[in-house]
N, C-alpha and C positions, 0 to 999 in steps of 0.2 A: 360495329362489326357483327355480322350475322353468324349465328351458330346453327348447328344441325337441328336443334330443337325449335329454334325460331323459324327456320325454313319449313319444317314439317308443319308447324302451326299455321303459317301463311298459306301453304298448299291446302290444308284442310279447310281453312276459312274461305279460300277462293272456290273450292269445289262446293262448299255449303251454299255460298252465294249463288253459284250457277244453278244448283238444284232448286233453290227458292225462286229464282227468276223463271225457271222452266215451269214450276208448279203454278206460279202466278199467271203466266201466259196461258197455260192449259185451263186454269180455272176461269179466266176471263173468256177464253174461247168457248168453254162449256156453257157459261152463262149466256153468251150470245146465241149459241146453238139452241139452248133450251127455249129461249125466247122465240127463235125461228120455228122450232118444233111446235110450240103452242100456237103460233100464228097459223102454220100450215095445217095443223090438226083442225083448227077452227074453220079454215077455208077448205079443208079436205083435199089439199094438193100434195103432190110428191115432187121432190127435186133433189138432185145430187149436190153434195158439197165435199170438199177435200179437207180432212181434219189435219191436226198438227203433225201426225205421223205420215201424212201423204196418202192415206187410204181414202177411197171414195165411199161415202155413206149416203144412204137414202133418208131424207127427212120426210116425215109424214106417214110412216109405216109403223107406228108404235101402238096400233090397236091390239087389244087382247085377241087371242086366237078365235074366241067365240064370235067376235065381231067382224072377222075377216071374211071375204067372199068364199063361198064353198065351191069345191071342184065340180060336182054335178055329173061326173062320168058315170056311164051305165056299169053297174057291178054285175058279177056273175049271178047274184041273187035276184037281179032284175030291178033293184032300186037305184037310187042315185048316191054317189059318194058324198059323204058329209065332211071330208077332211078339208082343212083350209088350203087355199092355193099357194103355190110358191111365189115369192115376190117377183113381180114383173111378168108373170105367166098367167095362163088361164086354167091350169090343171095342178093337182097336188103332186107331191113327190112320187107317189105310187102310180100315177096315171100319166106320166110323161112330162111333168113340170121340170124335173131335173135333167132330163135327157137332152143331149146336144147332137147335132149332126157332125159328121167327120169334117175336120178343118183342113187337113193336109191333102195334097193331090193323091198321095198313096192311099190314104184312108178313104177318099171318095171313090177311087178306082176299085178298092177292095169291096166297098159297099155295093157299087154298081155290078161287079162280077157276081156277088151273092144273089142279087135280085135277078140277074139274067139266068143264073143256074136254077133258081127256084122255078122261074117260069118255064124253062126247058123241061124240068122234071114234071111240072104240072101238065104241060102239053103232051108229053110222052104218056103219062098215066091216063089222060083223057082219051088219047088215040087208042091205047090198049083196051080201055073199057068199051070203046065204041065198036071194036072188032068183034 
């Protein structure tokens, strides 16, 4: 006959076993991934994988910042930017590496309207200067 104490003990034990199984699974996956990372570092390749939580991660981008490619954008001082580039881009976060284009139709229309308005003002200013 089960008592409340015995039921509580069984529930705790089951949750403990589930936790241990999850940790073991994650540890095994981590070991496999670290082996892949070492291989990809040696080969210099990058590739995506999906971890246990379902997030996509990039293997092969574990270089220290000082070893990553540099942005190289022209600065206001006239030199080139020495900041590391954003992953998957060719510029740093300050020179357009993090910027994205509008994705929705509304955003694209708003962006196009802004460009048209700019050029209309530019043409009007140029026409006024020419008179």
